[in-house]
C-alpha positions in Angstrom: 83.7 77.7 50.9 83.6 79.1 54.4 85.8 82.6 55.4 86.7 84.1 58.8 86.1 87.7 59.3 87.9 89.3 62.3 86.5 91.9 63.9 88.4 94.7 66.5 86.3 96.3 69.3 88.6 99.5 70.6 89.2 98.4 74.0 89.4 102.0 76.4 91.7 101.1 79.8 89.9 103.1 83.0 92.9 103.4 84.7 92.3 103.8 88.2 94.7 103.4 91.1 93.8 101.1 94.4 95.4 101.1 98.1 96.0 98.0 99.9 96.8 96.7 103.1 99.9 94.9 103.8 100.7 92.7 105.9 103.3 89.6 107.4 101.6 86.1 107.5 104.2 82.7 108.2 106.9 84.8 106.2 104.7 85.5 103.4 103.1 88.6 102.4 99.6 89.1 101.3 97.9 92.7 100.7 93.7 93.2 100.9 92.2 95.8 99.0 91.1 99.0 101.2 87.9 98.9 100.7 87.2 96.0 102.0 88.4 96.4 104.9 86.2 97.8 108.2 88.5 98.1 111.2 91.6 97.3 112.6 92.2 95.7 115.5 95.8 96.4 117.1 96.4 94.1 119.6 98.3 93.8 123.1 100.6 91.1 123.8 99.6 88.4 124.5 99.5 87.0 127.9 100.8 83.0 128.3 97.7 80.5 130.1 98.9 77.5 131.7 98.2 74.2 130.8 
């Protein structure tokens, strides 16, 4: 008969802090890792254009 051999490998957990940019869209909160952001553009007020 066959036998089952189980081995355990030591797993080293590296604890790293991360920063996120959070924003609200449609009533839901989203977050993007700060390292993936190149530029933040702040918009002024919107102008209504008649159609």
